[in-house]
C-alpha positions as CSV (number, residue, x, y, z in Angstrom):
1,M,95.6,98.6,53.0
2,C,96.5,95.0,52.2
3,Q,93.6,93.8,54.3
4,I,91.1,95.8,52.3
5,T,92.5,94.3,49.0
6,E,92.4,90.8,50.5
7,D,88.8,91.2,51.7
8,H,87.8,92.5,48.3
9,S,89.4,89.6,46.5
10,Q,87.8,87.1,48.9
11,E,84.4,88.7,48.2
12,K,85.1,88.5,44.5
13,F,86.0,84.9,44.9
14,A,82.7,84.2,46.8
15,A,80.7,86.1,44.1
16,D,82.5,84.1,41.3
17,V,81.9,80.8,43.0
18,A,78.3,81.5,43.6
19,G,77.9,82.8,40.1
20,I,79.3,79.6,38.6
21,I,77.1,77.4,40.8
22,M,74.0,79.3,39.8
23,R,74.9,79.2,36.1
24,F,75.2,75.4,36.1
25,M,72.1,75.1,38.1
26,K,70.1,76.3,35.1
27,H,70.6,72.9,33.4
28,I,69.2,70.8,36.2
29,T,65.7,69.5,35.5
30,A,65.0,67.1,38.5
31,V,64.8,67.8,42.2
32,K,67.0,64.7,42.9
33,N,69.7,66.1,40.6
34,L,69.4,69.5,42.2
35,E,69.9,68.0,45.7
36,G,72.9,66.0,44.4
37,Y,74.3,69.2,42.9
38,Y,74.0,71.0,46.2
39,L,75.7,68.2,48.1
40,S,78.5,67.9,45.6
41,N,79.1,71.7,46.0
42,Q,78.6,71.9,49.7
43,S,82.2,72.7,50.4
44,A,82.2,75.6,48.0
45,I,78.9,76.8,49.3
46,S,80.3,76.8,52.8
47,Q,83.2,78.9,51.7
48,V,80.9,81.4,50.2
49,K,79.0,81.6,53.5
50,K,82.2,82.2,55.5
51,I,83.2,85.0,53.1
52,D,80.0,86.8,52.2
53,Q,76.7,86.0,54.0
54,D,74.6,88.1,51.5
55,K,76.0,86.1,48.5
56,Y,75.4,82.9,50.4
57,D,71.8,83.9,51.0
58,E,71.4,84.8,47.3
59,L,72.8,81.3,46.4
60,I,70.5,79.5,48.8
61,Q,67.5,81.5,47.4
62,A,68.6,80.4,43.9
63,F,68.4,76.8,45.0
64,K,65.0,77.3,46.5
65,N,63.7,79.1,43.4
66,K,65.1,76.3,41.1
67,K,63.4,73.6,43.2
68,A,60.1,75.5,43.0
69,E,60.5,75.9,39.3
70,I,61.2,72.2,38.8
71,L,58.3,71.2,41.0
72,E,56.0,73.6,39.1
73,K,57.0,72.0,35.8
74,E,56.5,68.5,37.2
75,N,53.0,69.5,38.5
76,A,52.1,71.0,35.2
77,K,52.9,67.6,33.5
78,T,50.7,65.7,35.8
79,T,47.6,67.9,35.4
């Protein structure tokens, strides 16, 4: 019974960490800054991966989406 609770709390931790990282990602406007943000949070991101692969995949997809969004805005400025 304790193991179930512990697993659930670890999954909640992973979800909370991923949520915080994704929330702060909204304010990033340059790919270089996004890459730096990823690198500075690499340890936390690795923890999420160890605990919850689905949440990790969601987090990585959020980084990819944010990068695409930034590049799209940059391309719109140059055209």
